[in-house]
C-alpha positions as CSV (number, residue, x, y, z in Angstrom):
1,X,-16.6,2.2,27.1
2,X,-15.6,2.3,23.5
3,X,-13.0,-0.2,22.3
4,X,-9.7,1.0,20.9
5,X,-10.7,0.4,17.3
6,X,-13.8,2.6,17.7
7,X,-11.6,5.3,19.4
8,X,-9.0,5.0,16.6
9,X,-11.6,5.6,13.9
10,X,-12.4,9.0,15.4
11,X,-8.9,10.3,14.8
12,X,-7.5,8.2,12.0
13,X,-9.0,6.7,8.8
14,X,-8.9,2.9,9.2
15,X,-8.0,1.0,6.0
16,X,-8.3,-2.8,5.6
17,X,-5.1,-4.6,4.8
18,X,-6.8,-7.5,3.1
19,X,-8.6,-8.7,0.0
20,X,-11.0,-10.9,2.0
21,X,-14.5,-9.5,1.3
22,X,-16.0,-11.1,4.3
23,X,-13.4,-9.5,6.6
24,X,-14.0,-6.2,4.9
25,X,-17.7,-6.5,5.4
26,X,-17.2,-7.3,9.1
27,X,-14.8,-4.5,10.0
28,X,-16.3,-1.8,7.7
29,X,-13.1,0.2,7.0
30,X,-13.2,3.4,5.0
31,X,-10.7,2.1,2.4
32,X,-9.0,-1.2,1.5
33,X,-5.6,-2.0,0.1
34,X,-4.3,-5.1,-1.7
35,X,-1.0,-6.3,-3.1
36,X,0.1,-9.4,-5.0
37,X,0.4,-11.4,-1.8
38,X,-3.1,-10.5,-0.6
39,X,-4.5,-11.2,-4.1
40,X,-2.8,-14.6,-4.1
41,X,-4.5,-15.4,-0.8
42,X,-7.8,-14.0,-2.1
43,X,-7.7,-16.3,-5.1
44,X,-8.1,-19.2,-2.8
45,X,-11.4,-17.9,-1.5
46,X,-14.4,-19.7,-3.1
47,X,-16.3,-16.5,-3.5
48,X,-13.7,-15.3,-6.0
49,X,-13.6,-18.4,-8.2
50,X,-16.1,-16.9,-10.7
51,X,-14.0,-13.8,-11.0
52,X,-11.0,-16.0,-11.9
53,X,-13.0,-17.7,-14.6
54,X,-14.2,-14.4,-15.9
55,X,-10.7,-13.0,-16.0
56,X,-9.4,-16.0,-18.0
57,X,-12.2,-15.7,-20.5
58,X,-11.6,-12.0,-21.0
59,X,-7.9,-12.5,-21.4
60,X,-8.4,-15.2,-24.0
61,X,-10.5,-12.7,-26.0
62,X,-7.7,-10.2,-26.1
63,X,-5.3,-12.3,-28.2
64,X,-1.6,-12.4,-27.9
65,X,0.8,-15.2,-26.7
66,X,0.4,-17.1,-23.4
67,X,2.5,-14.7,-21.4
68,X,0.4,-11.7,-22.5
69,X,-2.7,-13.7,-21.7
70,X,-1.6,-14.4,-18.2
71,X,-0.6,-10.7,-17.6
72,X,-4.1,-9.7,-18.9
73,X,-5.8,-12.2,-16.7
74,X,-4.0,-11.1,-13.5
75,X,-4.7,-7.4,-14.3
76,X,-8.3,-8.1,-15.0
77,X,-8.6,-10.2,-11.8
78,X,-7.1,-7.5,-9.7
79,X,-9.6,-5.0,-11.1
80,X,-12.6,-7.3,-10.5
81,X,-11.5,-8.0,-6.9
82,X,-10.9,-4.2,-6.5
83,X,-14.5,-3.6,-7.8
84,X,-15.9,-6.2,-5.3
85,X,-14.0,-4.4,-2.5
86,X,-15.4,-1.0,-3.6
87,X,-18.9,-2.4,-3.2
88,X,-18.1,-2.9,0.5
89,X,-16.2,0.3,1.4
90,X,-17.2,3.9,1.0
91,X,-13.7,5.1,0.0
92,X,-10.9,3.9,-2.1
93,X,-9.1,0.7,-3.0
94,X,-5.4,0.4,-3.8
95,X,-4.4,-1.8,-6.8
96,X,-0.7,-2.7,-7.2
97,X,1.4,-2.5,-10.3
98,X,3.4,-5.6,-11.1
99,X,6.5,-5.4,-8.9
100,X,8.6,-6.6,-11.8
101,X,8.1,-3.1,-13.3
102,X,9.6,-1.4,-10.3
103,X,12.6,-0.1,-12.2
104,X,10.9,0.9,-15.4
105,X,9.1,4.3,-15.3
106,X,7.3,4.1,-18.6
107,X,6.2,0.5,-18.2
108,X,4.8,1.4,-14.7
109,X,2.9,4.4,-16.2
110,X,1.5,2.2,-19.0
111,X,0.4,-0.5,-16.6
112,X,-1.3,2.1,-14.3
113,X,-3.2,3.6,-17.3
114,X,-4.3,0.1,-18.3
115,X,-5.6,-0.7,-14.8
116,X,-7.5,2.6,-14.6
117,X,-8.9,1.9,-18.1
118,X,-10.1,-1.5,-16.9
119,X,-11.7,0.0,-13.9
120,X,-13.5,2.5,-16.1
121,X,-14.8,-0.4,-18.2
122,X,-16.3,-1.8,-15.0
123,X,-18.0,1.6,-14.4
124,X,-15.7,2.4,-11.4
125,X,-14.9,6.0,-10.8
126,X,-11.1,6.3,-11.2
127,X,-11.1,8.7,-8.3
128,X,-11.9,5.7,-6.0
129,X,-8.7,3.9,-7.1
130,X,-5.1,4.3,-6.0
131,X,-2.4,2.8,-8.1
132,X,0.2,1.2,-5.8
133,X,3.8,1.6,-7.0
134,X,7.0,0.6,-5.3
135,X,9.0,3.6,-3.9
136,X,12.0,3.2,-6.2
137,X,13.3,6.3,-8.0
138,X,11.6,5.0,-11.2
139,X,8.4,4.4,-9.3
140,X,8.3,7.8,-7.8
141,X,8.9,9.4,-11.2
142,X,6.0,7.3,-12.6
143,X,3.8,8.5,-9.8
144,X,4.7,12.1,-10.7
145,X,3.6,11.6,-14.3
146,X,0.4,9.8,-13.3
147,X,-0.6,12.4,-10.7
148,X,-0.4,15.1,-13.3
149,X,-2.9,13.0,-15.4
150,X,-5.3,12.8,-12.4
151,X,-4.4,9.2,-11.6
152,X,-3.7,9.0,-7.9
153,X,-0.9,6.9,-6.5
154,X,-0.1,5.0,-3.4
155,X,3.7,4.7,-3.1
156,X,4.4,1.5,-1.2
157,X,7.4,-0.3,0.1
158,X,8.6,2.9,1.7
159,X,11.2,2.6,4.4
160,X,13.2,5.8,4.5
161,X,12.8,9.6,4.9
162,X,14.5,10.0,1.6
163,X,11.8,8.0,-0.2
164,X,9.1,10.0,1.7
165,X,10.7,13.3,0.8
166,X,10.9,12.4,-2.9
167,X,7.3,11.1,-2.9
168,X,6.0,14.4,-1.4
169,X,8.0,16.5,-3.9
170,X,6.5,14.3,-6.7
171,X,3.0,15.1,-5.5
172,X,2.1,11.5,-4.6
173,X,-1.4,11.2,-3.2
174,X,-0.4,8.8,-0.5
175,X,2.6,6.9,0.9
176,X,2.6,3.6,2.8
177,X,5.6,3.4,5.1
178,X,6.1,-0.2,6.3
179,X,6.3,-0.1,10.1
180,X,6.5,-3.8,10.9
181,X,9.1,-4.6,8.3
182,X,11.4,-1.9,9.6
183,X,11.0,-3.4,13.1
184,X,11.8,-6.9,11.6
185,X,15.1,-5.6,10.2
186,X,16.2,-3.9,13.4
187,X,15.4,-6.9,15.6
188,X,17.5,-9.1,13.3
189,X,20.3,-6.5,13.0
190,X,20.6,-5.6,16.7
191,X,19.5,-8.8,18.4
192,X,17.0,-6.9,20.4
193,X,13.8,-8.8,20.3
194,X,11.6,-6.6,22.5
195,X,11.3,-3.0,21.5
196,X,8.9,-0.8,23.5
197,X,6.2,0.5,21.2
198,X,7.4,4.1,21.8
199,X,10.9,3.1,20.7
200,X,9.9,0.9,17.8
201,X,12.1,1.9,14.8
202,X,9.2,1.7,12.4
203,X,7.0,3.9,14.6
204,X,9.8,6.5,14.9
205,X,10.3,6.5,11.2
206,X,6.6,7.2,10.4
207,X,6.4,9.8,13.2
208,X,9.3,11.7,11.7
209,X,7.8,11.6,8.2
210,X,4.3,12.6,9.4
211,X,5.7,15.6,11.4
212,X,7.8,16.7,8.4
213,X,4.8,16.5,6.0
214,X,2.5,18.5,8.3
215,X,5.1,21.1,9.3
216,X,5.9,21.7,5.6
217,X,2.3,21.5,4.5
218,X,2.7,18.7,2.0
219,X,-0.7,17.3,0.9
220,X,0.6,13.7,0.6
221,X,-1.3,11.4,2.9
222,X,0.7,9.3,5.3
223,X,-0.7,5.7,5.8
224,X,1.2,3.5,8.2
225,X,1.3,-0.1,7.0
226,X,2.6,-3.6,7.8
227,X,2.0,-3.7,11.6
228,X,3.3,-6.5,13.8
229,X,1.3,-5.6,17.0
230,X,-1.3,-3.3,18.3
231,X,1.3,-1.3,20.2
232,X,2.7,0.1,16.9
233,X,-0.8,1.1,15.9
234,X,-1.6,2.8,19.2
235,X,1.7,4.8,18.9
236,X,0.6,6.1,15.5
237,X,-3.0,7.1,16.6
238,X,-3.7,10.3,14.8
239,X,-1.8,9.4,11.6
240,X,-3.8,10.3,8.5
241,X,-4.5,6.6,7.7
242,X,-3.5,3.2,9.0
243,X,-3.9,0.0,7.1
244,X,-4.6,-2.8,9.5
245,X,-5.0,-6.5,9.1
246,X,-8.3,-8.2,10.3
247,X,-6.4,-10.0,13.1
248,X,-5.1,-6.7,14.6
249,X,-8.5,-5.0,14.1
250,X,-10.0,-7.8,16.1
251,X,-7.4,-7.4,18.8
252,X,-8.1,-3.6,19.0
253,X,-11.9,-4.3,19.1
254,X,-11.5,-6.5,22.2
255,X,-9.5,-3.9,24.1
256,X,-11.6,-1.3,26.0
257,X,-8.6,0.6,27.4
258,X,-8.1,4.3,26.7
259,X,-6.4,5.2,23.4
260,X,-4.5,8.4,23.4
261,X,-3.8,10.5,20.3
262,X,0.0,10.5,19.6
263,X,0.3,12.4,16.3
264,X,-1.1,15.9,15.7
265,X,-1.1,18.0,12.5
266,X,1.0,21.0,13.4
267,X,1.5,23.0,10.2
268,X,4.4,25.4,9.9
269,X,4.1,29.0,8.7
270,X,5.3,28.1,5.2
271,X,6.3,25.1,3.1
272,X,10.0,24.3,3.1
273,X,10.9,22.7,-0.2
274,X,13.1,19.6,0.0
275,X,14.1,18.8,-3.6
276,X,15.5,15.4,-4.1
277,X,17.4,14.7,-7.3
278,X,18.2,11.2,-8.6
279,X,21.8,11.2,-7.4
280,X,21.0,12.2,-3.9
281,X,18.1,9.8,-3.7
282,X,20.2,6.9,-4.7
283,X,23.0,7.8,-2.4
284,X,20.8,8.4,0.6
285,X,19.0,5.1,0.0
286,X,22.3,3.3,-0.5
287,X,23.5,4.8,2.8
288,X,20.6,3.2,4.6
289,X,21.1,-0.6,4.7
290,X,17.7,-1.2,6.3
291,X,15.8,0.7,3.6
292,X,17.9,-0.8,0.8
293,X,17.5,-4.3,2.0
294,X,13.8,-4.1,2.8
295,X,12.9,-2.4,-0.5
296,X,14.7,-5.0,-2.5
297,X,13.3,-7.8,-0.4
298,X,9.7,-6.4,-0.7
299,X,10.0,-6.1,-4.5
300,X,11.3,-9.7,-4.8
301,X,8.5,-11.0,-2.6
302,X,5.7,-9.2,-4.4
303,X,7.2,-10.3,-7.7
304,X,7.3,-13.9,-6.5
305,X,3.7,-13.8,-5.5
306,X,2.8,-12.2,-8.8
307,X,4.4,-15.2,-10.5
308,X,2.6,-17.6,-8.2
309,X,-0.7,-15.9,-9.0
310,X,0.0,-16.2,-12.7
311,X,0.8,-19.9,-12.3
312,X,-2.4,-20.4,-10.3
313,X,-4.4,-18.9,-13.2
314,X,-2.4,-20.9,-15.7
315,X,-3.5,-24.0,-13.8
316,X,-7.1,-23.2,-14.5
317,X,-6.4,-23.3,-18.2
318,X,-4.3,-26.5,-18.2
């Protein structure tokens, strides 16, 4: 009998939610995704120490003040780690823009172009890279610009239908709705600590978005992310992609029960446009306390880990 991970792979593209090369080699996902938190953890892995040294040398050769050098070093390191990951997966890797740029469209665009240029210098096909951008209004507008240039984007920290609708209208290649973080908020807000997987607020949110995209023939890929348990994953079996931590992949691999498909692509007869302007986007997001709080919290956490990564690299030069 096939285990649930093997069954899942037949109906959903499995993505590794880690920067650990050994874990990626073990689980053999199609794609992999990283963020500042995962890169910070990856920087502790001995295998990556030469990449840190290489990044610092490269940054020192670019000139500029100490702050510029640190930014260059972290950008270069993220690209080198991304390249290492691409050597282990047949598909794509997601590389995240500095979260401190989440409310600056032009700075996000500039950073994305820089990262793609660095990948090209490493002889990596840009089509194998997704630029991860926080799903703020400014981030979504940046993705719209980048997609028109052929730079594909992964809109992350997505917690609401409004964000998803705006991302689809912007032509984003992929969105990453955060299932587990939505559940975290509702557990704290309601005091209910045990949601059945079929009633999990994060699962319900992704299901609504997925069905809307398919019914309206949007090309944007839905990739559920940030899972807390295998039940959430099983309830989203059939989603375009699911990015899963090594621990949850292992749990699925040890379960030989039957996995039933839950999501099915049922396209409608025609696309129904859902234009989202800035005023309505900001109002709808403001009206959703969960999405507002989790988006802000996520940006803060990624920014904090970006700073920690920079301080770690600074320690190598001290």
